[in-house]
C-alpha positions in Angstrom: 7.2 -15.3 -3.6 5.7 -13.0 -6.2 1.9 -13.4 -6.2 -1.0 -11.1 -7.0 -3.4 -10.8 -4.0 -6.4 -10.3 -6.3 -6.1 -12.9 -9.1 -3.4 -15.2 -7.7 -1.1 -14.8 -10.6 2.4 -16.3 -9.8 5.7 -17.1 -11.5 5.6 -19.0 -14.8 8.4 -20.8 -16.5 9.5 -20.9 -20.2 12.4 -21.2 -22.5 14.9 -18.5 -23.5 15.9 -19.0 -27.1 19.2 -17.8 -28.5 19.4 -14.9 -31.0 20.1 -17.2 -34.0 16.7 -19.0 -33.6 17.8 -21.9 -35.7 16.4 -25.4 -35.3 19.5 -26.5 -33.2 19.4 -23.4 -31.0 20.4 -23.8 -27.4 17.6 -23.2 -25.0 17.8 -22.2 -21.4 14.9 -22.0 -18.9 13.8 -18.7 -17.6 11.2 -17.3 -15.1 8.5 -14.8 -16.0 7.4 -12.7 -13.0 4.1 -10.9 -12.7 4.1 -7.1 -12.9 3.2 -6.4 -9.3 2.5 -3.0 -7.8 2.3 -2.3 -4.0 -0.9 -0.3 -3.5 -3.2 0.7 -0.6 -6.7 -0.6 -1.1 -10.0 -0.6 0.7 -10.8 -4.2 1.8 -13.9 -4.7 4.0 -13.9 -1.1 5.0 -10.3 -1.1 6.1 -7.2 0.2 4.3 -4.6 -2.5 3.5 -1.4 -2.7 1.6 -1.7 -5.3 -1.2 0.5 -6.6 -4.0 -1.6 -6.3 -7.2 -0.6 -7.1 -10.8 -0.9 -4.3 -13.4 -3.6 -6.2 -15.3 -5.9 -6.2 -12.2 -5.3 -2.5 -11.7 -6.2 -1.6 -15.3 -9.3 -3.8 -15.1 -10.3 -2.0 -11.8 -10.8 -5.2 -9.9 -9.7 -3.5 -6.7 -10.6 -0.1 -5.2 -7.7 2.1 -4.3 -7.7 4.0 -1.0 
């Protein structure tokens, strides 16, 4: 399962709307996945491989090794 090890961001669900976008458009469910990156980070003085979302990387919530 896709999950950020820092913030816990997981899959979210929504609707996929057709190109016509009219009131009677057909809708289908879709899944939004977090933008995860596999990085090496320092945790408690040890180097570990973590799955971290791009938002946490930009906010510098984790220290890279």
